[in-house]
C-alpha positions as CSV (number, residue, x, y, z in Angstrom):
1,M,-98.2,88.5,-17.3
2,S,-102.0,87.9,-17.2
3,L,-102.4,91.0,-15.0
4,I,-100.6,93.2,-17.6
5,N,-102.9,91.9,-20.3
6,Q,-106.0,92.8,-18.2
7,V,-104.8,96.4,-17.7
8,L,-104.1,96.8,-21.4
9,K,-107.5,95.5,-22.2
10,D,-109.2,98.0,-19.9
11,L,-107.3,100.8,-21.5
12,E,-108.4,99.7,-25.0
13,Q,-112.0,99.7,-24.0
14,R,-111.7,103.4,-22.9
15,R,-110.1,104.6,-26.2
16,E,-112.1,106.6,-28.7
17,K,-112.6,105.7,-32.3
18,P,-109.6,106.8,-34.5
19,V,-109.6,110.3,-36.0
20,S,-107.4,111.9,-38.5
21,S,-104.8,114.3,-37.3
22,V,-103.7,117.5,-39.0
23,D,-100.9,115.7,-40.9
24,G,-103.2,112.8,-41.9
25,S,-102.0,110.3,-39.3
26,I,-104.6,108.4,-37.2
27,V,-104.6,109.2,-33.5
28,T,-106.6,107.5,-30.9
29,M,-107.6,109.4,-27.8
30,P,-109.5,108.2,-24.8
31,R,-113.1,109.4,-24.3
32,Y,-112.4,110.9,-20.9
33,I,-109.7,113.1,-22.4
34,V,-112.2,114.5,-24.9
35,S,-114.9,115.0,-22.5
36,R,-112.9,116.1,-19.5
37,R,-109.8,118.0,-20.6
38,G,-109.2,119.3,-17.1
39,D,-108.6,115.9,-15.7
40,S,-106.1,114.7,-18.3
41,F,-103.1,115.1,-16.1
42,V,-104.5,113.0,-13.4
43,V,-105.5,110.3,-15.8
44,Y,-102.0,110.2,-17.3
45,V,-100.4,109.8,-13.9
46,F,-102.8,107.1,-12.9
47,G,-102.2,105.2,-16.1
48,A,-98.4,105.5,-15.8
49,V,-98.5,104.3,-12.1
50,L,-100.8,101.5,-13.1
51,I,-98.4,100.3,-15.9
52,I,-95.4,100.5,-13.6
53,L,-97.1,98.5,-10.9
54,S,-98.2,95.9,-13.5
55,L,-94.6,95.6,-14.8
56,L,-93.2,95.3,-11.3
57,V,-95.8,92.7,-10.3
58,G,-95.1,90.7,-13.5
59,F,-91.3,90.9,-13.0
60,L,-91.7,89.7,-9.4
61,V,-93.9,86.8,-10.5
62,W,-91.5,85.8,-13.3
63,D,-88.5,86.1,-10.9
64,R,-90.2,83.8,-8.3
65,Q,-91.0,81.3,-11.0
66,A,-87.4,81.4,-12.2
67,Q,-86.2,80.7,-8.6
68,G,-88.5,77.7,-8.2
69,S,-87.5,75.9,-11.4
70,P,-84.2,75.5,-13.2
71,S,-83.5,78.1,-15.9
72,P,-84.5,76.8,-19.3
73,A,-81.1,78.2,-20.6
74,V,-79.2,75.7,-18.4
75,K,-79.2,72.0,-19.0
76,V,-78.6,70.3,-15.6
77,V,-76.3,67.3,-16.0
78,E,-75.6,64.9,-13.2
79,I,-71.8,64.6,-12.8
80,P,-70.3,61.5,-11.4
81,A,-68.7,61.8,-8.0
82,P,-65.1,60.8,-8.9
83,V,-64.8,63.6,-11.5
84,S,-64.5,67.1,-10.1
85,V,-66.7,69.8,-11.7
86,P,-64.6,72.3,-13.7
87,A,-64.2,75.9,-12.7
88,A,-66.8,77.1,-15.3
89,A,-69.7,75.1,-13.8
90,S,-68.8,76.2,-10.2
91,A,-68.7,79.8,-11.3
92,V,-72.2,79.6,-12.8
93,S,-73.7,78.0,-9.6
94,D,-72.1,80.6,-7.3
95,R,-73.6,83.6,-9.1
96,P,-76.2,85.6,-7.2
97,K,-79.8,84.6,-7.8
98,N,-80.9,88.1,-8.8
99,S,-78.3,88.1,-11.6
100,L,-80.7,86.2,-13.7
101,A,-82.1,89.6,-14.8
102,K,-79.2,89.8,-17.2
103,A,-80.0,86.3,-18.5
104,S,-76.6,85.2,-19.7
105,V,-77.0,82.0,-21.7
106,V,-74.9,79.1,-20.3
107,S,-74.9,75.7,-22.0
108,V,-73.6,72.5,-20.4
109,A,-72.3,69.9,-22.8
110,P,-73.9,66.5,-22.4
111,P,-71.6,63.6,-21.4
112,A,-69.5,62.5,-24.4
113,S,-68.1,59.1,-23.4
114,L,-67.1,58.8,-19.8
115,P,-67.2,61.8,-17.4
116,P,-68.7,65.1,-18.9
117,A,-66.8,68.2,-19.3
118,V,-68.9,71.3,-18.5
119,A,-68.3,74.2,-20.8
120,K,-69.6,77.8,-20.6
121,K,-70.1,80.0,-23.6
122,K,-68.3,83.3,-23.6
123,T,-70.6,86.2,-22.9
124,P,-70.0,89.8,-22.1
125,E,-70.9,89.2,-18.5
126,T,-68.5,86.3,-18.0
127,T,-65.6,87.6,-20.1
128,G,-62.7,88.3,-17.8
129,R,-64.2,86.3,-14.8
130,V,-64.3,82.8,-15.9
131,N,-61.3,81.2,-17.8
132,K,-62.1,79.7,-21.1
133,P,-62.5,75.9,-20.6
134,E,-60.6,73.4,-22.7
135,K,-62.4,71.3,-25.2
136,S,-64.1,68.3,-23.7
137,R,-61.9,65.2,-23.9
138,K,-62.3,61.6,-23.0
139,I,-60.8,60.6,-19.6
140,S,-60.1,56.9,-19.3
141,L,-60.2,55.6,-15.7
142,K,-58.9,52.2,-16.7
143,R,-55.2,51.4,-16.1
144,P,-53.5,50.8,-19.4
145,P,-52.3,47.3,-20.0
146,R,-48.7,46.7,-18.9
147,P,-46.6,46.0,-22.0
148,A,-44.7,42.7,-22.1
149,A,-41.1,42.8,-21.1
150,G,-39.9,41.6,-24.5
151,S,-41.8,44.3,-26.4
152,E,-40.6,47.0,-24.0
153,V,-37.0,45.9,-24.4
154,K,-37.5,45.7,-28.1
155,R,-38.9,49.3,-28.2
156,Q,-36.0,50.5,-26.1
157,R,-33.5,48.9,-28.4
158,E,-35.2,50.3,-31.5
159,G,-35.2,53.7,-29.9
160,E,-31.6,53.5,-28.9
161,A,-30.7,52.2,-32.4
162,G,-32.5,55.2,-33.9
163,R,-30.5,57.6,-31.7
164,G,-27.3,55.8,-32.8
165,S,-26.5,54.5,-29.3
166,I,-24.6,51.2,-28.7
167,E,-26.2,48.7,-26.4
168,K,-23.8,46.9,-24.1
169,Q,-24.1,43.1,-24.1
170,R,-22.1,40.7,-22.0
171,L,-20.2,38.5,-24.4
172,P,-19.2,34.9,-23.4
173,L,-15.5,34.5,-22.3
174,T,-13.1,33.1,-24.8
175,K,-11.2,29.9,-24.1
176,K,-8.1,31.8,-23.3
177,Q,-9.9,34.1,-20.9
178,V,-11.4,31.1,-19.1
179,T,-8.0,29.4,-18.9
180,D,-6.1,32.5,-17.6
181,R,-8.8,33.2,-15.0
182,A,-8.7,29.7,-13.7
183,F,-4.9,29.8,-13.5
184,Q,-4.9,33.0,-11.6
185,Q,-7.5,31.7,-9.1
186,G,-5.4,28.5,-8.6
187,Y,-2.2,30.5,-8.1
188,A,-3.9,32.7,-5.6
189,A,-5.3,29.7,-3.7
190,L,-1.8,28.0,-3.7
191,R,-0.2,31.1,-2.2
192,K,-2.8,30.9,0.6
193,D,-1.9,27.2,1.1
194,R,-5.3,26.1,-0.1
195,V,-4.0,23.1,-2.0
196,P,-7.2,21.3,-2.8
197,Q,-8.8,24.5,-4.2
198,A,-5.7,25.3,-6.2
199,E,-5.7,21.8,-7.6
200,K,-9.3,22.3,-8.7
201,F,-8.5,25.5,-10.6
202,F,-5.4,24.2,-12.2
203,R,-7.4,21.2,-13.5
204,K,-10.0,23.6,-14.9
205,A,-7.3,25.6,-16.7
206,L,-5.9,22.4,-18.3
207,A,-9.4,21.2,-19.3
208,S,-9.9,24.5,-21.1
209,S,-6.4,24.6,-22.6
210,P,-4.3,21.4,-22.3
211,G,-1.2,23.3,-23.7
212,H,-1.1,25.7,-20.7
213,I,2.4,25.2,-19.5
214,K,2.3,27.0,-16.1
215,A,-0.9,25.3,-15.0
216,R,0.6,21.8,-15.7
217,E,3.8,22.6,-13.9
218,M,2.0,23.9,-10.8
219,L,-0.3,20.8,-10.7
220,A,2.6,18.5,-11.2
221,G,4.5,20.2,-8.4
222,I,1.5,19.6,-6.1
223,Y,1.4,15.9,-7.0
224,I,5.1,15.5,-6.4
225,K,5.1,17.3,-3.1
226,V,2.4,15.0,-1.6
227,G,3.9,11.8,-3.2
228,R,1.2,11.2,-5.8
229,Y,3.8,10.0,-8.3
230,V,1.5,8.0,-10.6
231,E,-0.8,11.0,-11.2
232,A,2.3,13.3,-11.6
233,A,3.8,10.8,-14.2
234,Q,0.6,10.8,-16.3
235,L,0.3,14.5,-16.1
236,L,3.9,15.1,-17.2
237,K,3.9,12.5,-19.8
238,R,1.0,14.3,-21.5
239,G,2.9,17.5,-21.1
240,V,6.0,16.1,-22.9
241,A,3.8,14.9,-25.7
242,I,2.1,18.3,-26.2
243,N,5.2,20.4,-25.6
244,P,8.3,18.3,-26.5
245,G,10.6,21.3,-26.5
246,H,9.7,22.4,-22.9
247,S,12.7,21.1,-20.8
248,M,11.0,21.6,-17.4
249,F,8.4,18.8,-18.2
250,R,11.3,16.5,-19.0
251,K,13.2,17.3,-15.8
252,L,10.1,16.8,-13.6
253,Y,9.1,13.6,-15.4
254,A,12.6,12.2,-15.0
255,R,12.5,12.9,-11.3
256,V,9.1,11.2,-10.9
257,L,10.4,8.2,-12.8
258,L,13.5,8.1,-10.6
259,E,11.3,8.1,-7.5
260,Q,9.5,5.1,-9.1
261,G,12.8,3.3,-9.7
262,A,12.7,3.7,-13.5
263,L,16.3,5.0,-13.8
264,D,16.9,4.0,-17.4
265,Q,13.5,5.4,-18.5
266,A,14.4,8.7,-16.7
267,V,17.7,8.9,-18.5
268,G,16.0,8.2,-21.8
269,V,13.5,11.0,-21.2
270,L,16.4,13.4,-20.6
271,E,18.5,12.3,-23.6
272,R,15.7,13.2,-26.1
273,N,15.4,16.8,-27.4
274,L,18.5,18.1,-25.5
275,P,18.5,21.8,-25.1
276,P,21.7,23.9,-25.4
277,V,23.9,23.8,-22.2
278,S,23.8,27.6,-21.9
279,Q,19.9,27.6,-21.8
280,D,19.4,25.0,-19.1
281,V,22.4,24.0,-17.0
282,D,20.2,22.3,-14.3
283,Y,19.0,19.9,-17.0
284,Y,22.5,18.8,-17.7
285,A,23.4,18.6,-14.0
286,L,20.5,16.2,-13.5
287,L,21.5,14.1,-16.5
288,A,25.2,13.9,-15.3
289,A,24.0,12.7,-11.8
290,L,21.8,10.0,-13.5
291,Y,24.8,9.0,-15.6
292,Q,26.8,8.5,-12.4
293,R,24.0,6.3,-11.0
294,Q,24.2,4.2,-14.2
295,G,27.9,4.0,-13.9
296,R,28.5,6.0,-17.1
297,H,31.2,8.2,-15.5
298,K,32.9,9.2,-18.7
299,N,29.7,10.8,-20.0
300,A,29.2,12.4,-16.6
301,V,32.7,14.0,-16.7
302,E,32.1,15.4,-20.1
303,I,28.9,17.0,-19.0
304,Y,30.5,18.5,-15.8
305,R,33.3,20.0,-17.9
306,D,30.7,21.7,-20.1
307,L,28.9,23.0,-17.1
308,L,32.1,24.3,-15.5
309,K,32.9,26.2,-18.6
310,Q,29.6,28.1,-18.1
311,N,30.4,28.8,-14.4
312,S,33.5,27.6,-12.6
313,R,32.4,28.7,-9.2
314,V,29.8,26.1,-8.6
315,G,31.4,23.8,-6.0
316,I,28.9,21.0,-6.4
317,W,29.8,20.5,-10.0
318,W,33.5,20.2,-9.0
319,I,32.5,17.6,-6.5
320,G,30.5,15.7,-9.1
321,M,33.4,15.7,-11.6
322,G,35.8,14.6,-8.8
323,I,33.6,11.6,-8.0
324,S,33.4,10.5,-11.6
325,L,37.2,11.0,-12.0
326,E,37.9,9.0,-8.9
327,K,35.7,6.2,-10.2
328,L,37.6,6.3,-13.5
329,G,40.9,5.9,-11.5
330,D,42.3,9.4,-12.1
331,S,43.0,10.2,-8.4
332,E,45.2,13.2,-9.1
333,A,42.5,14.9,-11.3
334,A,39.9,14.0,-8.7
335,R,42.0,15.6,-5.9
336,Q,42.3,18.8,-7.9
337,A,38.6,18.8,-8.5
338,Y,37.9,18.5,-4.8
339,K,40.3,21.3,-3.9
340,K,38.6,23.6,-6.4
341,A,35.2,22.7,-4.9
342,R,36.6,23.5,-1.4
343,A,37.9,26.8,-2.6
344,S,34.7,27.9,-4.4
345,G,33.1,29.0,-1.1
346,T,29.7,27.9,-2.3
347,L,29.4,24.6,-0.5
348,A,27.1,23.8,2.4
349,A,28.7,22.5,5.6
350,Q,27.8,18.9,4.9
351,M,29.4,19.1,1.4
352,I,32.5,20.7,2.9
353,Q,32.9,17.8,5.3
354,Y,32.4,15.4,2.4
355,T,35.1,17.2,0.3
356,D,37.5,17.1,3.2
357,N,37.0,13.4,3.7
358,R,37.6,12.6,0.1
359,L,40.7,14.7,0.0
360,A,42.1,12.9,3.1
361,A,41.3,9.6,1.5
362,L,43.0,10.5,-1.7
363,N,46.1,11.8,0.1
364,E,46.5,8.5,1.9
365,I,46.2,6.7,-1.4
366,S,48.8,9.0,-3.0
367,Y,51.3,8.7,-0.1
368,P,51.1,5.2,1.3
369,D,53.1,4.3,4.5
370,E,56.6,3.0,3.8
């Protein structure tokens, strides 16, 4: 710009003193125009060319200075490597160098907290080419702390409670459920002939519910089968005390006592809390057989008669009554009982042979040789 100032200074030195115009305004005219009116056109052309050259040289100098140093309208901010420069900043840097003639003002926001966000003001030149950037916001590079498991579960439960949902929780099994599960496992093991495992599950069921009848019966049957009569007697005695009206415990307990040689004790167990004959005929058949062993044949005959009233086609009951009648001395009644047993068609081969032998013996007694 110093060259332009020098040209203007030279022109001022060549001007005439101001004179008044026709309308009273002051007009300055150069001396050479007053003195040499014929050369006025050349002087005007020379002055115009000189002014244009001065402006062109000044513009070139200013443009070169602008290229050498950063534009005062742009604040250069160093951007960290991990953060990518937004589209607005890249659009400014990619503009042609000679576009600075239009001098669009661009401001770069200084870093707020962590990485800076470069924003560009909207100008007529940039409108429609550069998208409006979002407001600068803080970007945290640190990983947020992981919430504790308890707090996360608590928040989830609170959220679900707010939505009205029901959270599923595994409730502990009741005593009945534990017992039934153990019994089913024991029964399944027994069917697969896994006796020790079945015994373990039946014990577990009884430990949970001592009054479980089926588990006690199954466990007692295992003990009787393998000859563990002492353990079977203890188990069944406890069962009779807990469930005195359950006839199966009494029958099994009487059999165990009979195996141990305690005949009178076995009969005493069966004689207490007698069930109706129609409900448990096997119970009475066992008691009648024990009466015969005790020699109480009259009691045995009475029981066999009650049993035969329930079912007269059971041949073994006829044989039992025939034996007791024969012991009581009633040979004819005994013979009739053996014949009915033989005619029942329900006897095994061994019992048929026994019946035939007793009939032959009684016939010899009834018809002695002359």
